[in-house]
VOLOBA-461926 format. One line per 2 residues: number of its first residue (from 1); their letters; for each residue x negated, y negated, z negated of C-alpha. Coordinates in Angstrom, 2 decimals. Layout:
<pts>
NUM	A	X/Y/Z; ...
</pts>
This chain:
<pts>
1	MA	37.84/-74.04/-232.36; 40.16/-74.06/-235.48
3	NN	41.45/-70.77/-234.08; 38.30/-69.27/-232.99
5	RK	36.55/-70.14/-236.57; 39.48/-68.73/-238.38
7	SQ	39.07/-65.46/-236.54; 35.69/-64.93/-237.55
9	PG	34.69/-63.12/-240.61; 34.07/-64.64/-243.58
11	LI	31.13/-63.77/-246.68; 32.83/-61.65/-249.71
13	PA	32.24/-62.34/-252.94; 30.33/-59.58/-254.10
15	LG	27.86/-60.70/-257.28; 28.65/-60.53/-260.70
17	LF	27.19/-62.75/-263.74; 24.18/-60.49/-264.06
19	SA	23.32/-60.48/-260.69; 23.59/-64.34/-260.97
21	TM	21.36/-65.09/-263.80; 19.23/-62.69/-262.31
23	MV	19.49/-64.63/-259.13; 18.29/-67.94/-261.07
25	TG	15.54/-65.58/-263.18; 14.25/-64.04/-260.03
27	GV	14.12/-66.72/-257.73; 11.99/-68.99/-260.20
29	IG	9.70/-66.50/-261.98; 7.56/-65.50/-258.96
31	SG	4.07/-66.79/-258.76; 3.51/-69.80/-260.38
33	IF	3.56/-68.30/-263.78; 1.11/-65.95/-263.02
35	RK	-1.72/-67.92/-260.66; -0.91/-72.09/-261.91
37	PG	-2.13/-72.15/-265.65; -5.84/-71.95/-264.60
39	VM	-5.92/-74.76/-262.07; -3.76/-76.61/-264.34
41	AA	-5.97/-75.75/-267.45; -8.84/-77.69/-265.31
43	QV	-6.94/-80.61/-265.13; -5.83/-81.19/-269.00
45	GS	-8.55/-79.32/-270.52; -6.44/-78.79/-273.67
47	PE	-4.47/-75.59/-274.64; -2.36/-77.21/-276.80
49	LL	-1.88/-80.24/-274.04; -1.22/-77.36/-271.65
51	LG	1.42/-75.90/-273.64; 3.21/-79.50/-273.70
53	VW	2.85/-79.98/-270.13; 5.09/-76.18/-269.70
55	LL	7.78/-77.07/-272.79; 7.90/-80.45/-270.67
57	AG	8.59/-79.01/-267.95; 10.95/-76.51/-268.65
59	II	12.88/-79.20/-270.86; 13.30/-81.36/-268.03
61	TL	14.02/-78.67/-265.46; 16.70/-77.46/-268.04
63	FG	18.20/-80.91/-267.94; 18.39/-80.75/-264.22
65	AL	20.12/-77.80/-264.06; 22.60/-78.69/-266.72
67	TN	23.30/-81.54/-264.31; 23.85/-79.12/-261.38
69	AE	25.71/-76.79/-262.97; 28.82/-79.66/-263.25
71	IA	28.54/-80.51/-259.59; 28.75/-76.43/-259.07
73	SA	31.81/-75.56/-261.19; 32.98/-78.25/-259.54
75	IP	32.52/-77.41/-255.78; 31.68/-73.48/-255.93
77	ET	31.07/-72.80/-252.08; 28.42/-71.40/-250.43
79	GG	25.75/-73.85/-249.31; 25.07/-75.28/-252.80
81	QY	23.84/-78.54/-252.59; 24.06/-79.06/-248.82
83	IF	27.75/-78.83/-249.68; 27.34/-81.28/-252.85
85	FD	25.63/-84.08/-250.76; 28.09/-83.78/-248.31
87	RI	31.02/-84.24/-250.77; 28.74/-87.63/-252.51
89	YG	26.32/-89.20/-249.95; 28.00/-88.04/-246.53
91	RF	26.88/-86.11/-243.68; 23.34/-87.86/-242.53
93	VA	21.65/-87.04/-246.24; 23.44/-83.72/-246.72
95	FL	21.70/-82.85/-243.14; 18.45/-83.95/-244.55
97	YG	18.74/-81.85/-247.38; 19.63/-78.87/-245.06
99	WA	17.13/-80.23/-243.12; 14.44/-80.36/-245.18
101	AF	15.42/-76.89/-247.09; 14.97/-74.97/-243.75
103	VV	11.46/-76.93/-242.86; 10.20/-77.39/-246.14
105	FQ	10.91/-76.32/-249.49; 12.86/-73.15/-248.99
107	TG	11.12/-71.80/-246.25; 7.73/-73.39/-248.10
109	SV	8.92/-71.53/-251.34; 9.16/-68.29/-249.54
111	AA	6.05/-68.34/-247.52; 4.07/-69.84/-250.68
113	VS	4.97/-66.81/-253.05; 4.98/-64.23/-250.16
115	YV	1.09/-66.03/-249.52; 0.36/-64.87/-253.03
117	FG	1.36/-61.47/-252.74; -1.48/-60.79/-249.92
119	EC	-3.67/-62.59/-252.23; -3.31/-60.10/-254.76
121	AA	-3.25/-57.39/-252.14; -6.87/-58.40/-251.34
123	QL	-7.97/-58.47/-254.55; -6.81/-54.88/-254.86
125	FR	-8.28/-53.50/-251.41; -11.05/-54.72/-249.18
127	LP	-9.33/-56.55/-246.58; -11.42/-57.82/-243.32
129	EL	-11.67/-61.68/-242.59; -12.73/-63.46/-239.92
131	PD	-15.87/-65.38/-239.78; -16.51/-69.17/-240.71
133	SA	-16.50/-70.17/-237.53; -13.09/-69.10/-237.36
135	IT	-11.78/-70.28/-240.58; -13.08/-73.61/-240.76
137	FA	-11.05/-74.28/-237.01; -8.51/-77.04/-237.81
139	VH	-6.18/-79.48/-236.37; -5.99/-83.22/-237.13
141	LP	-2.63/-85.16/-237.32; -2.65/-88.58/-237.57
143	LI	-1.70/-90.14/-240.86; -1.21/-86.49/-242.64
145	GD	-4.60/-84.88/-242.46; -5.50/-81.31/-241.40
147	IA	-4.20/-77.98/-241.18; -6.35/-74.93/-241.11
149	PL	-4.21/-71.78/-239.47; -6.91/-69.13/-239.20
151	RD	-7.85/-69.58/-243.05; -6.97/-66.65/-245.08
153	LT	-5.53/-64.98/-242.16; -5.48/-61.43/-243.64
155	VK	-3.58/-62.43/-246.41; -1.44/-64.78/-243.99
157	SL	-0.75/-62.20/-241.96; 0.19/-59.36/-245.46
159	AS	2.23/-62.21/-246.42; 4.38/-62.57/-242.85
161	AV	4.66/-58.97/-243.21; 6.77/-59.58/-246.56
163	II	8.68/-62.23/-244.92; 9.84/-59.61/-241.96
165	GL	10.68/-56.62/-244.66; 12.71/-59.06/-246.85
167	TV	14.56/-60.70/-243.87; 15.38/-57.45/-242.48
169	IN	16.75/-55.50/-246.31; 18.99/-59.21/-246.47
171	YL	20.80/-58.63/-242.81; 21.83/-54.99/-243.83
173	GV	24.10/-56.62/-246.85; 24.04/-59.36/-249.64
175	KF	25.07/-56.27/-251.89; 21.80/-54.60/-250.94
177	GG	20.16/-57.97/-250.97; 21.67/-58.57/-254.91
179	LV	20.83/-54.75/-255.93; 17.29/-55.04/-254.46
181	QN	16.89/-58.70/-256.26; 18.32/-57.54/-259.57
183	VF	15.59/-54.31/-259.58; 13.00/-56.29/-258.97
185	TV	13.55/-59.07/-261.56; 14.12/-56.22/-264.16
187	AK	11.16/-54.70/-263.43; 8.93/-58.02/-263.88
189	VA	10.69/-59.24/-266.68; 9.35/-56.01/-268.12
191	AM	5.94/-56.15/-267.00; 5.61/-59.99/-268.52
193	LG	7.18/-58.79/-271.83; 4.88/-55.58/-271.76
195	LI	1.71/-57.88/-271.56; 3.40/-60.28/-274.16
197	VF	3.86/-57.61/-277.17; 0.50/-56.05/-276.18
199	VL	-1.13/-59.45/-277.13; 1.09/-60.71/-279.73
201	VP	2.48/-58.32/-281.36; 0.18/-57.85/-283.41
203	PT	-2.21/-60.42/-282.35; -5.22/-58.25/-282.22
205	VG	-6.92/-59.39/-279.00; -6.27/-62.98/-278.72
207	SA	-7.77/-66.20/-281.02; -5.51/-68.60/-282.96
209	AN	-8.87/-70.64/-282.91; -8.60/-70.94/-278.68
211	LT	-5.20/-72.60/-279.09; -6.70/-75.19/-280.71
213	TV	-10.54/-76.10/-279.13; -10.93/-78.33/-276.44
215	SA	-12.54/-78.07/-273.27; -16.67/-78.64/-273.15
217	TI	-16.10/-80.81/-270.01; -12.83/-81.80/-269.29
219	HP	-12.15/-85.11/-271.57; -9.24/-87.11/-268.84
221	AG	-8.90/-90.89/-270.19; -6.78/-93.51/-269.69
223	WA	-5.29/-93.58/-266.37; -6.81/-90.14/-265.34
225	WW	-5.08/-88.79/-268.63; -1.69/-89.55/-267.11
227	AA	-2.27/-88.34/-263.55; -4.09/-85.05/-265.07
229	IA	-0.59/-84.90/-266.53; 1.75/-85.44/-263.30
231	AA	-1.09/-83.12/-261.40; -1.01/-80.28/-264.10
233	LQ	3.60/-80.79/-264.01; 3.32/-80.53/-260.26
235	GA	2.09/-76.75/-260.76; 4.44/-76.07/-263.69
237	FW	7.87/-77.25/-261.54; 5.95/-75.15/-259.08
239	AY	6.64/-72.24/-261.23; 10.09/-73.59/-262.14
241	DG	10.97/-74.36/-258.69; 14.14/-72.25/-257.15
243	WN	16.56/-72.36/-260.29; 19.25/-73.95/-258.18
245	TV	19.37/-71.43/-255.57; 21.83/-69.11/-257.23
247	TF	24.57/-72.40/-256.17; 23.75/-71.88/-252.38
249	IA	25.76/-68.16/-252.45; 28.52/-69.62/-254.68
251	GE	31.04/-68.38/-252.49; 29.73/-64.69/-252.46
253	VK	29.46/-64.93/-256.62; 32.87/-63.71/-258.76
255	QP	34.45/-66.32/-260.61; 31.84/-69.01/-259.51
257	QR	33.66/-71.69/-261.16; 32.72/-69.49/-264.28
259	NV	29.55/-67.40/-263.68; 27.12/-69.83/-261.59
261	PR	27.08/-72.25/-264.33; 25.96/-69.52/-266.98
263	GL	23.92/-67.92/-264.60; 21.93/-71.03/-264.35
265	IL	21.82/-71.56/-268.13; 21.31/-68.22/-269.04
267	GL	18.53/-67.63/-266.36; 16.82/-70.71/-266.95
269	CL	16.46/-70.62/-271.07; 15.18/-67.08/-270.07
271	VT	12.59/-68.46/-267.73; 11.47/-71.23/-270.01
273	TL	10.88/-68.79/-272.88; 8.85/-65.99/-271.28
275	YL	6.79/-69.16/-269.76; 5.54/-70.61/-272.96
277	LM	5.17/-66.56/-274.31; 2.89/-66.17/-271.59
279	NL	1.13/-69.31/-271.96; 0.85/-68.38/-275.49
281	VY	-0.69/-65.11/-274.69; -3.18/-66.77/-272.13
283	AS	-4.38/-69.76/-274.11; -4.79/-67.25/-277.21
285	VL	-6.76/-64.58/-274.96; -9.20/-66.87/-272.97
287	PI	-10.79/-70.23/-273.90; -9.99/-73.34/-272.01
289	DE	-13.31/-73.86/-269.96; -12.74/-69.63/-269.43
291	LA	-8.46/-70.60/-268.47; -10.45/-72.73/-266.18
293	KS	-11.72/-71.12/-263.45; -9.37/-68.33/-263.42
295	KL	-7.88/-67.99/-260.36; -5.32/-65.22/-260.97
297	VA	-4.59/-65.90/-264.83; -2.30/-62.68/-266.06
299	AD	-4.81/-60.41/-264.15; -8.14/-61.64/-266.27
301	VA	-6.34/-61.68/-269.72; -4.96/-58.12/-268.84
303	ER	-8.27/-56.81/-267.96; -9.78/-58.25/-271.34
305	CL	-6.95/-56.43/-273.11; -7.21/-53.14/-271.39
307	PG	-10.01/-51.76/-268.68; -7.94/-51.80/-265.57
309	GG	-5.04/-53.58/-266.91; -6.32/-56.29/-264.40
311	RW	-5.08/-54.05/-261.16; -2.41/-53.12/-263.58
313	IT	-0.94/-57.00/-263.61; -1.90/-57.80/-260.41
315	AA	0.41/-55.08/-258.80; 3.32/-56.74/-261.31
317	VM	2.15/-60.11/-259.91; 2.87/-58.37/-256.51
319	LS	6.02/-57.03/-257.35; 6.94/-60.67/-259.30
321	TL	6.43/-62.46/-256.12; 8.43/-59.86/-253.98
323	GA	11.28/-60.74/-256.01; 11.08/-64.13/-255.69
325	AN	10.73/-64.15/-251.83; 13.76/-62.06/-251.64
327	AT	16.37/-64.11/-253.94; 15.18/-67.38/-251.91
329	LL	15.82/-65.74/-248.33; 18.86/-64.44/-249.78
331	AS	20.15/-67.97/-250.76; 19.00/-70.11/-248.87
333	AR	20.37/-68.58/-245.53; 23.50/-69.89/-246.51
335	VY	22.38/-73.74/-246.51; 22.01/-72.95/-242.59
337	FS	25.04/-70.88/-242.21; 27.09/-73.98/-243.91
339	MA	25.69/-75.99/-242.19; 26.19/-74.56/-238.21
341	RR	30.05/-73.98/-239.72; 30.29/-77.73/-239.81
343	QV	28.12/-78.04/-236.74; 25.23/-80.11/-237.92
345	FP	23.01/-77.56/-236.81; 23.18/-74.92/-233.60
347	GL	26.67/-72.94/-234.22; 24.64/-69.21/-233.94
349	LG	22.97/-69.52/-237.35; 27.05/-70.23/-238.29
351	RV	28.27/-66.49/-237.24; 28.49/-63.59/-240.07
353	HP	27.29/-60.41/-238.72; 30.15/-58.19/-237.79
355	RF	29.14/-54.88/-239.68; 27.11/-56.26/-242.27
357	RT	29.11/-59.45/-243.12; 25.87/-61.45/-243.58
359	PG	24.52/-64.80/-242.05; 22.07/-62.77/-239.79
361	AA	21.11/-65.54/-237.11; 20.42/-67.76/-240.31
363	LV	18.30/-65.04/-241.90; 16.61/-64.15/-238.73
365	AQ	16.06/-68.32/-237.91; 14.59/-68.74/-241.52
367	GT	12.16/-65.96/-241.67; 10.93/-66.92/-238.22
369	WG	9.64/-70.54/-239.39; 8.91/-69.16/-242.56
371	VL	6.21/-67.08/-241.18; 5.17/-70.31/-239.02
373	LL	4.81/-71.91/-241.95; 2.33/-69.96/-243.73
375	FS	-0.27/-71.08/-241.19; -0.03/-74.18/-242.03
377	GT	-2.52/-74.25/-244.65; -3.76/-72.79/-248.14
379	FD	-1.01/-71.68/-251.16; -1.63/-75.20/-252.82
381	TL	-1.26/-77.21/-249.71; 2.43/-75.44/-249.56
383	TD	3.47/-75.54/-252.85; 2.49/-79.42/-253.73
385	TL	4.32/-79.97/-250.24; 7.46/-78.25/-251.22
387	IF	7.93/-80.01/-254.38; 7.13/-83.01/-253.50
389	VS	9.82/-83.02/-251.43; 12.05/-80.88/-253.64
391	WI	11.90/-83.50/-256.82; 13.42/-85.80/-253.93
393	FY	16.25/-84.00/-253.69; 16.96/-83.02/-257.41
395	AA	16.82/-86.27/-258.50; 19.64/-87.37/-255.84
397	GA	21.83/-84.16/-257.01; 21.33/-85.36/-260.34
399	WG	22.36/-89.13/-259.52; 25.54/-87.11/-257.83
401	VV	27.09/-86.00/-260.84; 27.39/-89.77/-261.75
403	VL	28.60/-90.66/-257.98; 31.43/-88.46/-258.70
405	RR	32.41/-88.84/-261.69; 33.43/-92.76/-260.96
407	RE	34.40/-91.66/-257.18; 36.78/-88.79/-258.03
409	PE	37.60/-88.87/-262.27; 40.60/-86.29/-261.29
411	LP	38.44/-83.73/-260.08; 38.77/-80.31/-261.90
413	RP	35.25/-79.36/-264.01; 35.49/-76.26/-266.20
415	YR	31.91/-77.30/-267.04; 30.93/-80.36/-268.12
417	VP	27.17/-81.87/-268.13; 26.49/-82.15/-272.02
419	GY	24.94/-85.51/-273.20; 26.59/-87.49/-270.32
421	PI	25.01/-90.22/-269.17; 22.07/-89.46/-270.67
423	VP	20.99/-86.00/-269.22; 21.11/-87.19/-265.92
425	VV	20.21/-90.64/-265.77; 16.52/-89.25/-267.73
427	FV	16.37/-86.55/-265.11; 16.33/-89.27/-262.60
429	LF	13.92/-91.44/-264.33; 11.86/-88.75/-264.44
431	AL	11.79/-87.28/-260.83; 11.52/-90.94/-259.82
433	TY	8.34/-91.88/-261.79; 6.50/-88.24/-261.30
435	LG	7.06/-88.63/-257.48; 5.19/-92.25/-257.51
437	LT	2.33/-90.38/-259.89; 2.16/-87.28/-257.81
439	LH	2.10/-89.36/-254.40; -0.85/-91.72/-256.01
441	ND	-2.46/-88.39/-256.62; -2.14/-86.97/-253.17
443	IA	-3.55/-89.89/-251.27; -6.73/-89.83/-254.20
445	SY	-7.48/-86.47/-253.31; -7.52/-87.01/-249.98
447	RE	-9.94/-89.75/-249.55; -12.05/-87.86/-251.99
449	TT	-11.93/-84.68/-249.69; -12.48/-86.48/-246.66
451	AA	-15.28/-88.58/-247.83; -16.86/-85.00/-248.89
453	GK	-16.84/-84.21/-245.44; -13.75/-81.37/-246.08
455	PA	-10.85/-81.48/-243.69; -7.60/-81.99/-245.79
457	LI	-4.15/-82.95/-245.85; -1.82/-85.62/-247.89
459	NS	0.54/-82.90/-248.92; 3.29/-85.43/-249.72
461	AF	2.79/-87.20/-246.31; 3.12/-83.90/-244.63
463	GL	6.21/-83.22/-246.35; 8.11/-86.33/-245.21
465	AL	6.97/-86.22/-241.78; 8.58/-82.67/-241.62
467	VL	11.52/-83.87/-242.99; 11.88/-87.09/-240.81
469	AG	11.38/-85.33/-237.71; 15.08/-83.56/-238.16
471	TP	16.76/-86.95/-237.87; 16.62/-87.13/-234.07
473	IY	18.38/-83.19/-234.29; 21.20/-84.69/-236.93
475	FV	22.21/-87.19/-234.12; 21.67/-85.07/-231.37
477	CR	24.29/-82.58/-232.89; 26.60/-85.37/-234.01
479	AR	27.10/-86.38/-230.29; 27.51/-82.64/-229.04
481	RR	30.14/-82.37/-231.95; 32.19/-85.54/-230.53
483	TP	32.09/-84.79/-226.89; 34.86/-82.04/-226.43
485	AT	37.07/-84.61/-228.61; 35.84/-87.33/-226.45
487	HA	37.02/-85.48/-223.27; 40.23/-84.55/-224.57
489	GG	41.09/-87.98/-225.21; 40.19/-87.93/-229.13
491	GV	37.43/-88.98/-231.34; 35.84/-86.80/-234.39
493	S	34.52/-88.80/-237.34
</pts>
């Protein structure tokens, strides 16, 4: 077995600091900044509070990136957090993370941003749709809720085509996939900067009064205020999600100890700045009550600024979703590849294509499940489910810095998180609080929706059920891994 593994071709380091930074930026900027502000405005009812939520989410996410960067610099291997968890918490926790990445938050992220591509295409072109009788078809899952696979079928079909196409691109080579990623990222950042400059320099389109005028009807107070903040943060965290994907491909980055932490920090600082400016544009152009009714905020703002601008920004959003889906597809397959190489996933997924030098089987498996996951529900179902699950592991990853410092104090750390231990501890405490509020909101929303006679899903419960479903798979793979050694007269731990 050892000789066979040594003879297998390996992945090659072909990506520099610019590509690492673009991987972070492109992996984060997808659909959230263009779609979620309207939903968030309807939750908080105040432009100032809306901007505050985006800033808070950016700061907390930066805390997570600063913390994660220390581990990434100390353990610069392809596989990212799966490798980190294996080193810190052991094989079972690492497996649950990798399995969760596969069944929920990484493939779910690809499905969600591809979904928005389909929605944008539906705005630009008239697309056929199924009759209402088919759209309302749902499958009930005990203790979890209802899944509506045929709702928005045309949109989901277009999203499936995106996943399949990008899978093929990344199958053909990491350098090719990285080049595509750089082009998409530069293009969508340029589009965002164009809208920002048009509205804010000079400020002739927007109104400063809109930035301080609260909603006429939305006034959460007391516990409802905290619930609204938690719900809005869920949308903001979705827009910031994907910041750690560059760690998945550390083994394919040149000088990873230096370039992975720098790429994380530079990319996230760029994203946070762009997000705050974009929300300033939204809130200055649209009064908060109009903002709360908008489904694709960027398009509505662009249309207000320039006739036909809505179609232009919709096309830019489609480009943005392609870049985000590509970044996630490219990076995430390396997690399953690493798991297979460590014999906790089917061995087929650990093979490198002999010609293209990519984890081809892992890419195909990931793309297939992403397409299936598309049909589990709507865009909001996908995003709320994956954010809840991913933040469980974000908290575990941040605490892992504390564990690793105590257990392996002599481990070389080219980068150390500033403000240790305050930064990682604050991040973990915030994550736990956020998860508790999110679970409460999910249950309350499920009760309200089902009471109205509509199908509903407890998103957090759905995500946890998918994660725990992987437990038997781990023990089956572990038993198979031990079998050859047992026959040979020895054991493998």
